[in-house]
N, C-alpha and C positions, 0 to 999 in steps of 0.2 A: 548758367543761371540767366534767365531772361531779365531784362531791365525792369525796374520798378518805378512807379510814378511817385515823385516826392511832392509834398504839399506843405503848406505852412504848419499843418497839424503833425506831420510825421518826420519832417526834415531833421530837426535837432536830435530826436530820439534815434533815428537811423544813423546819423553821423557818430553819435556817442556810443551806441550799442554795438558797433561793428568795427573790426580792426582796420579795414580799408574800404573807403567809399569813394567812388568816382561819379561825379555829377555832370550831366550835360544840360546846360541851360539853353533852351531852344524855343522856336515858335513855328507854327504850321506854315506861315507865309514866307518863311526864310529859306531861300534856295540852298545856301550852304548848309543849313541845318538839316534839310531833307537829304542832302548828299551824305552828310556825316552820320545820320541816324542808322543806316544799315551797317556801317563800319563799327559803330559803337555796340550795336546789338550782336554782331558777329564775334567781336572780341570778348564780349561778356560771356559768351558760351565757352570760352577757353579758360575761364577763371571762376569756378563755382564758389570759391572762398571769398570773393570780393562782391560787394554790392555795387551794382551799376544803376544809378538813379537818373531819372529825367525830370526836369522842371520845365513845364510849359510856362514861359514868361508872360503870356497873355492871361492865362488862367490864374497864375500865382504872382500877380504884380507886386504885392507886398514883399514876398520872399525874394523876388528879383531885386527890389530896391534895397532890402536888408543886406543882400549879397553884393551890392554895388555893381550890378551887371550893367555895363555900358554898351556892349555890342554882343551879338549872338552869331554863331554859337560861342558859348564860353564853357570851357571845361575846367572843373575844379576837382581837386583830390584831397581827401582827408585820410590821415593815418592816426589811429588812436585818438580820434576826436580833434586833431590839430590840422588846420588847413596847411598843406605842404606844396600845393601846386595850383596855379591859376593861369589860364591862357585863353585869349579869344582866338577864334578861327578853328577850322576843322583840322584833324590830323589824319594822315594815312594810317592804315592798320599797323604797319611795322613800327611807326613812331609811337602809336598808342601802346603797343606791346612793350617797347623799350621804356616808355614812361612807367608802366606798371612795374617792370623789373627794378627801376630806380626807386620807386616808392617802397617796394618790398625790401630793398637793400639799405634804406635809411637807418641811421643810428638815432633812434628817437630820443635817447638821453641827451645826445649832442644837440638835436633840434630844440628840445625843451630848454637846454642851457642857453642856446643862442636867443631864444625868445625871451627868456628871463633877463638876459643881458641887455637886450634892446629896450625892455620895459623899465629897467631899473635905473 
């Protein structure tokens, strides 16, 4: 699956309506972002059941602020509507593939229990 452009209008619906969503926050002027883009696109082709979204932080400044993006590229991953990963900097393809497997392997009942425990 090719990457999709995420905006303030479709971000929340995309995250909540799909099992796994991986988001690349980037900008056109960012060298590391331009290096990571083809890796992100290539890996997306290996996982047609996952939504790979891109947020242009210049075009979607409010969304970047809401997501508390401090530096780019920043990669975020959501599983069942829950943010389960966040890291600034680009990843090599093998590390991104490994991350995807870790997200697939998560016990979401345990993740939700941990979140409930930290909020209670």
